[in-house]
N, CA, C and O atoms as a Tripos MOL2 file, in Angstrom:
@<TRIPOS>MOLECULE
protein
  252   251    63     0     0
PROTEIN
NO_CHARGES

@<TRIPOS>ATOM
      1 N           0.5260   -1.2380   -0.1590 N.3       1 UNK1
      2 CA          0.2650    0.6490   -0.0180 C.3       1 UNK1
      3 C           0.8250    1.2240   -0.3960 C.2       1 UNK1
      4 O           1.9100    0.6450   -0.4570 O.2       1 UNK1
      5 N           0.9060    2.2070   -0.8080 N.am      2 UNK2
      6 CA          1.4470    3.2600   -1.1930 C.3       2 UNK2
      7 C           1.7420    4.4030    0.4850 C.2       2 UNK2
      8 O           0.7030    4.5170    1.1340 O.2       2 UNK2
      9 N           2.8330    5.0540    1.0240 N.am      3 UNK3
     10 CA          2.1580    6.2710    1.7480 C.3       3 UNK3
     11 C           1.2920    6.9720    1.6610 C.2       3 UNK3
     12 O           0.9670    7.5020    0.5980 O.2       3 UNK3
     13 N           0.7160    7.1420    2.7410 N.am      4 UNK4
     14 CA         -0.0420    7.8580    2.6790 C.3       4 UNK4
     15 C          -1.5900    7.7680    1.6220 C.2       4 UNK4
     16 O          -1.5780    8.5010    0.6330 O.2       4 UNK4
     17 N          -2.6760    7.0160    1.8180 N.am      5 UNK5
     18 CA         -3.1940    6.1170    1.9540 C.3       5 UNK5
     19 C          -4.3650    5.5960    2.6130 C.2       5 UNK5
     20 O          -5.5670    5.5560    2.3520 O.2       5 UNK5
     21 N          -3.6010    5.2010    3.5780 N.am      6 UNK6
     22 CA         -5.0740    4.8240    4.8160 C.3       6 UNK6
     23 C          -4.7070    6.1360    5.6570 C.2       6 UNK6
     24 O          -3.6340    6.7230    5.7940 O.2       6 UNK6
     25 N          -6.0130    6.3900    6.1830 N.am      7 UNK7
     26 CA         -6.0330    7.0340    7.1210 C.3       7 UNK7
     27 C          -6.2310    6.5600    8.5870 C.2       7 UNK7
     28 O          -6.8810    5.5340    8.7890 O.2       7 UNK7
     29 N          -5.6520    7.3260    9.7080 N.am      8 UNK8
     30 CA         -5.9420    6.9130   10.6810 C.3       8 UNK8
     31 C          -4.9950    5.7900   11.1420 C.2       8 UNK8
     32 O          -5.2360    5.1890   12.1890 O.2       8 UNK8
     33 N          -3.8950    5.4850   10.3650 N.am      9 UNK9
     34 CA         -2.8190    4.8600   11.2950 C.3       9 UNK9
     35 C          -1.1730    5.8320   11.9130 C.2       9 UNK9
     36 O          -0.6910    6.8770   11.4750 O.2       9 UNK9
     37 N          -0.7140    4.9530   13.0210 N.am     10 UNK10
     38 CA          0.6330    5.7690   13.2280 C.3      10 UNK10
     39 C           2.0470    4.9710   13.0460 C.2      10 UNK10
     40 O           3.1480    4.9620   13.5950 O.2      10 UNK10
     41 N           1.2440    4.1570   11.7190 N.am     11 UNK11
     42 CA          2.9240    4.2140   11.0440 C.3      11 UNK11
     43 C           3.6770    4.9260   10.0780 C.2      11 UNK11
     44 O           3.1870    5.6760    9.2330 O.2      11 UNK11
     45 N           4.7200    4.7070   10.2050 N.am     12 UNK12
     46 CA          5.7270    5.9640    9.4790 C.3      12 UNK12
     47 C           5.0840    5.5820    8.5820 C.2      12 UNK12
     48 O           4.4220    4.5460    8.6430 O.2      12 UNK12
     49 N           5.1670    6.5890    7.2230 N.am     13 UNK13
     50 CA          5.1620    6.7490    6.2230 C.3      13 UNK13
     51 C           3.0670    6.5720    5.7220 C.2      13 UNK13
     52 O           2.6400    6.4910    4.5700 O.2      13 UNK13
     53 N           2.4740    6.5660    6.6170 N.am     14 UNK14
     54 CA          1.7020    6.4330    6.7410 C.3      14 UNK14
     55 C           0.5530    8.7270    6.8050 C.2      14 UNK14
     56 O           0.9960    9.7230    7.3780 O.2      14 UNK14
     57 N          -0.4740    8.6470    6.1860 N.am     15 UNK15
     58 CA         -1.0640    9.3630    7.0830 C.3      15 UNK15
     59 C          -1.9110    9.4700    8.2660 C.2      15 UNK15
     60 O          -2.6420    8.5220    8.5520 O.2      15 UNK15
     61 N          -1.8930   10.3780    8.8850 N.am     16 UNK16
     62 CA         -2.5420   10.4310   10.9010 C.3      16 UNK16
     63 C          -3.3500   10.3910    9.7870 C.2      16 UNK16
     64 O          -2.9570    9.8080    8.7770 O.2      16 UNK16
     65 N          -4.5010   10.9680    9.8360 N.am     17 UNK17
     66 CA         -5.5810   11.8110    9.9330 C.3      17 UNK17
     67 C          -6.5890   11.5930    9.9980 C.2      17 UNK17
     68 O          -6.8020   10.5800   10.6640 O.2      17 UNK17
     69 N          -7.9860   12.3620    9.3630 N.am     18 UNK18
     70 CA         -9.4810   12.1580   10.3880 C.3      18 UNK18
     71 C         -10.0890   12.3930    9.3310 C.2      18 UNK18
     72 O          -9.9110   13.4300    8.6910 O.2      18 UNK18
     73 N         -10.9930   11.3600    8.9470 N.am     19 UNK19
     74 CA        -11.4720   11.1410    8.0030 C.3      19 UNK19
     75 C         -12.4870   11.5210    8.1180 C.2      19 UNK19
     76 O         -12.6280   12.1040    9.1930 O.2      19 UNK19
     77 N         -14.2220   11.4660    6.9050 N.am     20 UNK20
     78 CA        -15.6670   11.6490    7.6180 C.3      20 UNK20
     79 C         -15.8690   10.8900    8.8800 C.2      20 UNK20
     80 O         -15.8880   11.3190   10.0330 O.2      20 UNK20
     81 N         -16.0840    9.1310    8.2380 N.am     21 UNK21
     82 CA        -15.8990    8.7790    9.0470 C.3      21 UNK21
     83 C         -15.3360    8.0840   10.2350 C.2      21 UNK21
     84 O         -15.3870    6.8890   10.5230 O.2      21 UNK21
     85 N         -14.7430    9.1690   10.9190 N.am     22 UNK22
     86 CA        -14.0340    9.1700   12.2520 C.3      22 UNK22
     87 C         -14.6180   10.0970   12.8400 C.2      22 UNK22
     88 O         -14.7150   10.1840   14.0640 O.2      22 UNK22
     89 N         -15.2970   11.2820   11.6140 N.am     23 UNK23
     90 CA        -16.1330   12.1330   11.9070 C.3      23 UNK23
     91 C         -16.6990   11.8820   12.4380 C.2      23 UNK23
     92 O         -16.4000   12.1780   13.5950 O.2      23 UNK23
     93 N         -18.2170   11.0270   12.2630 N.am     24 UNK24
     94 CA        -19.0210   10.2300   11.8880 C.3      24 UNK24
     95 C         -19.3830    9.4710   13.3560 C.2      24 UNK24
     96 O         -20.3140    9.2150   14.1200 O.2      24 UNK24
     97 N         -18.3920    9.3610   13.2210 N.am     25 UNK25
     98 CA        -18.0300    7.7470   14.8060 C.3      25 UNK25
     99 C         -18.4780    8.3130   15.4550 C.2      25 UNK25
    100 O         -19.4350    8.0550   16.1840 O.2      25 UNK25
    101 N         -17.7570    9.4270   15.3180 N.am     26 UNK26
    102 CA        -16.8490   10.8300   17.2630 C.3      26 UNK26
    103 C         -17.9470   11.4950   17.3840 C.2      26 UNK26
    104 O         -18.2690   11.8160   18.5280 O.2      26 UNK26
    105 N         -18.7300   11.8440   16.3680 N.am     27 UNK27
    106 CA        -20.1950   12.2850   16.5140 C.3      27 UNK27
    107 C         -21.4150   11.6980   17.1520 C.2      27 UNK27
    108 O         -22.2040   12.5520   17.5590 O.2      27 UNK27
    109 N         -21.8250   10.2400   17.3720 N.am     28 UNK28
    110 CA        -22.3320    9.5630   17.1960 C.3      28 UNK28
    111 C         -22.8290    8.8640   18.6120 C.2      28 UNK28
    112 O         -23.7630    8.2630   19.1440 O.2      28 UNK28
    113 N         -20.7760    9.6850   18.9330 N.am     29 UNK29
    114 CA        -20.7350    9.0810   20.6310 C.3      29 UNK29
    115 C         -21.3640    9.9720   21.3470 C.2      29 UNK29
    116 O         -22.2240    9.8930   22.2240 O.2      29 UNK29
    117 N         -20.5450   11.2400   20.6050 N.am     30 UNK30
    118 CA        -21.2120   12.6430   21.4270 C.3      30 UNK30
    119 C         -22.5160   12.7370   21.6230 C.2      30 UNK30
    120 O         -22.8110   13.6120   22.4370 O.2      30 UNK30
    121 N         -23.5160   12.0760   21.1110 N.am     31 UNK31
    122 CA        -24.9730   12.2770   21.1770 C.3      31 UNK31
    123 C         -25.2340   10.8190   21.7630 C.2      31 UNK31
    124 O         -26.1790   10.4660   22.4680 O.2      31 UNK31
    125 N         -24.7100   10.4460   21.5340 N.am     32 UNK32
    126 CA        -25.0620    8.7900   22.0190 C.3      32 UNK32
    127 C         -24.7360    9.2840   24.3020 C.2      32 UNK32
    128 O         -25.4820    8.8620   25.1850 O.2      32 UNK32
    129 N         -23.4350   10.2270   24.5590 N.am     33 UNK33
    130 CA        -22.9850   11.0140   25.3590 C.3      33 UNK33
    131 C         -24.0840   11.7720   26.7300 C.2      33 UNK33
    132 O         -24.2070   11.5450   27.9340 O.2      33 UNK33
    133 N         -24.6750   12.6620   25.8320 N.am     34 UNK34
    134 CA        -25.3670   13.6560   25.9540 C.3      34 UNK34
    135 C         -27.1430   12.8980   25.4270 C.2      34 UNK34
    136 O         -27.9130   13.7300   24.9480 O.2      34 UNK34
    137 N         -27.5250   11.8390   25.5080 N.am     35 UNK35
    138 CA        -28.5380   11.8810   25.1880 C.3      35 UNK35
    139 C         -28.0160   10.5900   26.7280 C.2      35 UNK35
    140 O         -28.9440   10.1890   27.4310 O.2      35 UNK35
    141 N         -27.0550   10.2670   26.9430 N.am     36 UNK36
    142 CA        -26.9690    9.0980   28.5740 C.3      36 UNK36
    143 C         -27.6730   10.0340   30.0460 C.2      36 UNK36
    144 O         -28.5310    9.6780   30.8540 O.2      36 UNK36
    145 N         -26.9170   11.2770   29.9450 N.am     37 UNK37
    146 CA        -26.5080   12.3860   30.6320 C.3      37 UNK37
    147 C         -27.4020   12.7600   30.7030 C.2      37 UNK37
    148 O         -27.4890   13.1880   31.8540 O.2      37 UNK37
    149 N         -28.4630   12.9670   30.0910 N.am     38 UNK38
    150 CA        -30.0810   14.2580   30.1660 C.3      38 UNK38
    151 C         -30.5320   12.8350   30.6970 C.2      38 UNK38
    152 O         -30.9750   12.8350   31.8450 O.2      38 UNK38
    153 N         -30.4780   11.4300   29.9230 N.am     39 UNK39
    154 CA        -31.1490   10.7590   31.0070 C.3      39 UNK39
    155 C         -31.1730   10.3360   32.3890 C.2      39 UNK39
    156 O         -32.0590    9.7400   33.0030 O.2      39 UNK39
    157 N         -30.4280   10.6090   32.6390 N.am     40 UNK40
    158 CA        -29.2610   10.1730   34.1590 C.3      40 UNK40
    159 C         -30.4220   11.6440   35.0550 C.2      40 UNK40
    160 O         -31.1970   11.6780   36.0110 O.2      40 UNK40
    161 N         -29.8880   12.6500   34.0110 N.am     41 UNK41
    162 CA        -30.0190   14.0380   34.9020 C.3      41 UNK41
    163 C         -31.5880   13.4690   35.7450 C.2      41 UNK41
    164 O         -31.8310   13.3190   36.9420 O.2      41 UNK41
    165 N         -32.8620   13.1550   33.9060 N.am     42 UNK42
    166 CA        -33.9390   13.2740   33.9860 C.3      42 UNK42
    167 C         -34.6660   12.5360   35.7390 C.2      42 UNK42
    168 O         -35.4060   12.9070   36.6510 O.2      42 UNK42
    169 N         -33.9820   11.5300   35.4140 N.am     43 UNK43
    170 CA        -34.1570   10.6130   36.4540 C.3      43 UNK43
    171 C         -34.0220   10.7400   37.4730 C.2      43 UNK43
    172 O         -34.7570   10.3720   38.3900 O.2      43 UNK43
    173 N         -32.6440   11.5200   37.5250 N.am     44 UNK44
    174 CA        -32.4540   12.4660   39.3500 C.3      44 UNK44
    175 C         -33.7900   12.7330   39.4010 C.2      44 UNK44
    176 O         -34.5250   12.1470   40.1970 O.2      44 UNK44
    177 N         -34.2550   13.7170   38.4860 N.am     45 UNK45
    178 CA        -34.5520   15.1000   39.4720 C.3      45 UNK45
    179 C         -36.4980   14.5500   39.6210 C.2      45 UNK45
    180 O         -37.2900   15.1030   40.3830 O.2      45 UNK45
    181 N         -36.9150   13.1680   38.5120 N.am     46 UNK46
    182 CA        -37.6010   12.8870   38.5450 C.3      46 UNK46
    183 C         -37.1730   11.5620   40.3400 C.2      46 UNK46
    184 O         -37.9230   10.6370   40.6520 O.2      46 UNK46
    185 N         -36.3630   11.7880   40.8250 N.am     47 UNK47
    186 CA        -36.2770   11.0370   42.1860 C.3      47 UNK47
    187 C         -37.3030   12.0490   42.8090 C.2      47 UNK47
    188 O         -38.5080   12.0320   42.5600 O.2      47 UNK47
    189 N         -36.8020   12.7540   43.4820 N.am     48 UNK48
    190 CA        -36.6410   13.7410   44.0470 C.3      48 UNK48
    191 C         -37.9150   14.6400   43.6030 C.2      48 UNK48
    192 O         -38.9210   14.9500   44.2420 O.2      48 UNK48
    193 N         -37.7100   14.7960   42.9270 N.am     49 UNK49
    194 CA        -40.2370   15.3630   43.1420 C.3      49 UNK49
    195 C         -41.0130   14.5620   43.6840 C.2      49 UNK49
    196 O         -42.0200   15.0100   44.2320 O.2      49 UNK49
    197 N         -40.7230   13.0090   43.6760 N.am     50 UNK50
    198 CA        -41.3790   11.5760   44.0270 C.3      50 UNK50
    199 C         -41.3310   11.9700   44.9800 C.2      50 UNK50
    200 O         -42.3580   12.3780   45.5210 O.2      50 UNK50
    201 N         -39.9360   12.0250   45.6940 N.am     51 UNK51
    202 CA        -39.6820   12.0030   46.9100 C.3      51 UNK51
    203 C         -39.8820   12.5880   47.8030 C.2      51 UNK51
    204 O         -38.8410   13.1600   48.1260 O.2      51 UNK51
    205 N         -41.0430   12.9130   48.7650 N.am     52 UNK52
    206 CA        -42.0670   14.3710   50.1320 C.3      52 UNK52
    207 C         -41.4170   13.7740   51.5920 C.2      52 UNK52
    208 O         -41.2060   12.7380   52.2220 O.2      52 UNK52
    209 N         -41.2960   14.9890   51.6200 N.am     53 UNK53
    210 CA        -40.2060   15.3620   53.2660 C.3      53 UNK53
    211 C         -41.1920   14.8310   54.4470 C.2      53 UNK53
    212 O         -42.1300   15.4100   54.9950 O.2      53 UNK53
    213 N         -40.8530   14.0070   54.5760 N.am     54 UNK54
    214 CA        -41.7730   13.3930   55.9830 C.3      54 UNK54
    215 C         -42.1530   14.6490   56.9180 C.2      54 UNK54
    216 O         -41.2630   15.4690   57.1440 O.2      54 UNK54
    217 N         -43.6460   14.8690   57.5620 N.am     55 UNK55
    218 CA        -43.8300   15.2620   58.0560 C.3      55 UNK55
    219 C         -43.4110   15.9540   59.8500 C.2      55 UNK55
    220 O         -43.0740   15.2240   60.7820 O.2      55 UNK55
    221 N         -43.5090   17.0090   59.9100 N.am     56 UNK56
    222 CA        -42.7000   17.0500   61.4280 C.3      56 UNK56
    223 C         -43.9100   17.3580   61.7300 C.2      56 UNK56
    224 O         -44.8200   18.0080   61.2160 O.2      56 UNK56
    225 N         -43.6540   16.4640   63.1340 N.am     57 UNK57
    226 CA        -45.8250   16.2570   64.1610 C.3      57 UNK57
    227 C         -44.8430   17.5890   65.0530 C.2      57 UNK57
    228 O         -43.7870   17.9990   65.5320 O.2      57 UNK57
    229 N         -46.5600   17.7940   64.6830 N.am     58 UNK58
    230 CA        -46.8700   19.2110   64.9840 C.3      58 UNK58
    231 C         -46.9670   19.5010   66.7150 C.2      58 UNK58
    232 O         -48.0400   18.9750   67.0100 O.2      58 UNK58
    233 N         -46.3570   20.0900   68.0140 N.am     59 UNK59
    234 CA        -46.5280   20.1200   69.0520 C.3      59 UNK59
    235 C         -47.3460   20.7070   69.5150 C.2      59 UNK59
    236 O         -47.3670   21.8000   68.9490 O.2      59 UNK59
    237 N         -48.4140   20.6240   70.5740 N.am     60 UNK60
    238 CA        -49.2300   21.6560   70.5440 C.3      60 UNK60
    239 C         -49.2840   21.3240   71.9740 C.2      60 UNK60
    240 O         -49.5200   20.1800   72.3620 O.2      60 UNK60
    241 N         -48.9590   22.8130   73.1540 N.am     61 UNK61
    242 CA        -49.1700   22.9260   74.4250 C.3      61 UNK61
    243 C         -50.1010   22.5870   75.0500 C.2      61 UNK61
    244 O         -51.1140   22.8970   74.4230 O.2      61 UNK61
    245 N         -50.3840   21.9990   76.1760 N.am     62 UNK62
    246 CA        -51.7340   21.5430   77.3880 C.3      62 UNK62
    247 C         -51.2510   23.0550   77.5530 C.2      62 UNK62
    248 O         -50.4150   23.8690   77.1610 O.2      62 UNK62
    249 N         -52.7180   22.8180   78.6890 N.am     63 UNK63
    250 CA        -53.2430   24.7080   79.2570 C.3      63 UNK63
    251 C         -53.1600   23.8690   80.4240 C.2      63 UNK63
    252 O         -53.3930   24.3360   81.5390 O.2      63 UNK63
@<TRIPOS>BOND
     1     1     2 1
     2     2     3 1
     3     3     4 2
     4     3     5 am
     5     5     6 1
     6     6     7 1
     7     7     8 2
     8     7     9 am
     9     9    10 1
    10    10    11 1
    11    11    12 2
    12    11    13 am
    13    13    14 1
    14    14    15 1
    15    15    16 2
    16    15    17 am
    17    17    18 1
    18    18    19 1
    19    19    20 2
    20    19    21 am
    21    21    22 1
    22    22    23 1
    23    23    24 2
    24    23    25 am
    25    25    26 1
    26    26    27 1
    27    27    28 2
    28    27    29 am
    29    29    30 1
    30    30    31 1
    31    31    32 2
    32    31    33 am
    33    33    34 1
    34    34    35 1
    35    35    36 2
    36    35    37 am
    37    37    38 1
    38    38    39 1
    39    39    40 2
    40    39    41 am
    41    41    42 1
    42    42    43 1
    43    43    44 2
    44    43    45 am
    45    45    46 1
    46    46    47 1
    47    47    48 2
    48    47    49 am
    49    49    50 1
    50    50    51 1
    51    51    52 2
    52    51    53 am
    53    53    54 1
    54    54    55 1
    55    55    56 2
    56    55    57 am
    57    57    58 1
    58    58    59 1
    59    59    60 2
    60    59    61 am
    61    61    62 1
    62    62    63 1
    63    63    64 2
    64    63    65 am
    65    65    66 1
    66    66    67 1
    67    67    68 2
    68    67    69 am
    69    69    70 1
    70    70    71 1
    71    71    72 2
    72    71    73 am
    73    73    74 1
    74    74    75 1
    75    75    76 2
    76    75    77 am
    77    77    78 1
    78    78    79 1
    79    79    80 2
    80    79    81 am
    81    81    82 1
    82    82    83 1
    83    83    84 2
    84    83    85 am
    85    85    86 1
    86    86    87 1
    87    87    88 2
    88    87    89 am
    89    89    90 1
    90    90    91 1
    91    91    92 2
    92    91    93 am
    93    93    94 1
    94    94    95 1
    95    95    96 2
    96    95    97 am
    97    97    98 1
    98    98    99 1
    99    99   100 2
   100    99   101 am
   101   101   102 1
   102   102   103 1
   103   103   104 2
   104   103   105 am
   105   105   106 1
   106   106   107 1
   107   107   108 2
   108   107   109 am
   109   109   110 1
   110   110   111 1
   111   111   112 2
   112   111   113 am
   113   113   114 1
   114   114   115 1
   115   115   116 2
   116   115   117 am
   117   117   118 1
   118   118   119 1
   119   119   120 2
   120   119   121 am
   121   121   122 1
   122   122   123 1
   123   123   124 2
   124   123   125 am
   125   125   126 1
   126   126   127 1
   127   127   128 2
   128   127   129 am
   129   129   130 1
   130   130   131 1
   131   131   132 2
   132   131   133 am
   133   133   134 1
   134   134   135 1
   135   135   136 2
   136   135   137 am
   137   137   138 1
   138   138   139 1
   139   139   140 2
   140   139   141 am
   141   141   142 1
   142   142   143 1
   143   143   144 2
   144   143   145 am
   145   145   146 1
   146   146   147 1
   147   147   148 2
   148   147   149 am
   149   149   150 1
   150   150   151 1
   151   151   152 2
   152   151   153 am
   153   153   154 1
   154   154   155 1
   155   155   156 2
   156   155   157 am
   157   157   158 1
   158   158   159 1
   159   159   160 2
   160   159   161 am
   161   161   162 1
   162   162   163 1
   163   163   164 2
   164   163   165 am
   165   165   166 1
   166   166   167 1
   167   167   168 2
   168   167   169 am
   169   169   170 1
   170   170   171 1
   171   171   172 2
   172   171   173 am
   173   173   174 1
   174   174   175 1
   175   175   176 2
   176   175   177 am
   177   177   178 1
   178   178   179 1
   179   179   180 2
   180   179   181 am
   181   181   182 1
   182   182   183 1
   183   183   184 2
   184   183   185 am
   185   185   186 1
   186   186   187 1
   187   187   188 2
   188   187   189 am
   189   189   190 1
   190   190   191 1
   191   191   192 2
   192   191   193 am
   193   193   194 1
   194   194   195 1
   195   195   196 2
   196   195   197 am
   197   197   198 1
   198   198   199 1
   199   199   200 2
   200   199   201 am
   201   201   202 1
   202   202   203 1
   203   203   204 2
   204   203   205 am
   205   205   206 1
   206   206   207 1
   207   207   208 2
   208   207   209 am
   209   209   210 1
   210   210   211 1
   211   211   212 2
   212   211   213 am
   213   213   214 1
   214   214   215 1
   215   215   216 2
   216   215   217 am
   217   217   218 1
   218   218   219 1
   219   219   220 2
   220   219   221 am
   221   221   222 1
   222   222   223 1
   223   223   224 2
   224   223   225 am
   225   225   226 1
   226   226   227 1
   227   227   228 2
   228   227   229 am
   229   229   230 1
   230   230   231 1
   231   231   232 2
   232   231   233 am
   233   233   234 1
   234   234   235 1
   235   235   236 2
   236   235   237 am
   237   237   238 1
   238   238   239 1
   239   239   240 2
   240   239   241 am
   241   241   242 1
   242   242   243 1
   243   243   244 2
   244   243   245 am
   245   245   246 1
   246   246   247 1
   247   247   248 2
   248   247   249 am
   249   249   250 1
   250   250   251 1
   251   251   252 2
@<TRIPOS>SUBSTRUCTURE
     1 UNK1         2 RESIDUE 1 A UNK
     2 UNK2         6 RESIDUE 1 A UNK
     3 UNK3        10 RESIDUE 1 A UNK
     4 UNK4        14 RESIDUE 1 A UNK
     5 UNK5        18 RESIDUE 1 A UNK
     6 UNK6        22 RESIDUE 1 A UNK
     7 UNK7        26 RESIDUE 1 A UNK
     8 UNK8        30 RESIDUE 1 A UNK
     9 UNK9        34 RESIDUE 1 A UNK
    10 UNK10       38 RESIDUE 1 A UNK
    11 UNK11       42 RESIDUE 1 A UNK
    12 UNK12       46 RESIDUE 1 A UNK
    13 UNK13       50 RESIDUE 1 A UNK
    14 UNK14       54 RESIDUE 1 A UNK
    15 UNK15       58 RESIDUE 1 A UNK
    16 UNK16       62 RESIDUE 1 A UNK
    17 UNK17       66 RESIDUE 1 A UNK
    18 UNK18       70 RESIDUE 1 A UNK
    19 UNK19       74 RESIDUE 1 A UNK
    20 UNK20       78 RESIDUE 1 A UNK
    21 UNK21       82 RESIDUE 1 A UNK
    22 UNK22       86 RESIDUE 1 A UNK
    23 UNK23       90 RESIDUE 1 A UNK
    24 UNK24       94 RESIDUE 1 A UNK
    25 UNK25       98 RESIDUE 1 A UNK
    26 UNK26      102 RESIDUE 1 A UNK
    27 UNK27      106 RESIDUE 1 A UNK
    28 UNK28      110 RESIDUE 1 A UNK
    29 UNK29      114 RESIDUE 1 A UNK
    30 UNK30      118 RESIDUE 1 A UNK
    31 UNK31      122 RESIDUE 1 A UNK
    32 UNK32      126 RESIDUE 1 A UNK
    33 UNK33      130 RESIDUE 1 A UNK
    34 UNK34      134 RESIDUE 1 A UNK
    35 UNK35      138 RESIDUE 1 A UNK
    36 UNK36      142 RESIDUE 1 A UNK
    37 UNK37      146 RESIDUE 1 A UNK
    38 UNK38      150 RESIDUE 1 A UNK
    39 UNK39      154 RESIDUE 1 A UNK
    40 UNK40      158 RESIDUE 1 A UNK
    41 UNK41      162 RESIDUE 1 A UNK
    42 UNK42      166 RESIDUE 1 A UNK
    43 UNK43      170 RESIDUE 1 A UNK
    44 UNK44      174 RESIDUE 1 A UNK
    45 UNK45      178 RESIDUE 1 A UNK
    46 UNK46      182 RESIDUE 1 A UNK
    47 UNK47      186 RESIDUE 1 A UNK
    48 UNK48      190 RESIDUE 1 A UNK
    49 UNK49      194 RESIDUE 1 A UNK
    50 UNK50      198 RESIDUE 1 A UNK
    51 UNK51      202 RESIDUE 1 A UNK
    52 UNK52      206 RESIDUE 1 A UNK
    53 UNK53      210 RESIDUE 1 A UNK
    54 UNK54      214 RESIDUE 1 A UNK
    55 UNK55      218 RESIDUE 1 A UNK
    56 UNK56      222 RESIDUE 1 A UNK
    57 UNK57      226 RESIDUE 1 A UNK
    58 UNK58      230 RESIDUE 1 A UNK
    59 UNK59      234 RESIDUE 1 A UNK
    60 UNK60      238 RESIDUE 1 A UNK
    61 UNK61      242 RESIDUE 1 A UNK
    62 UNK62      246 RESIDUE 1 A UNK
    63 UNK63      250 RESIDUE 1 A UNK
């Protein structure tokens, strides 16, 4: 294989560049990570809303 043909290799004589496939994979990975972060955040907010604080017993004064 001639030098500079294979992209993304670390061998001497080969071009180390990112082509369209690499950028698409990087974008897909970033979208997946962002989706997971939003999903976990939504679960966390939903749990906070569903947990009700324990009521403080009211103390009555006796005359």
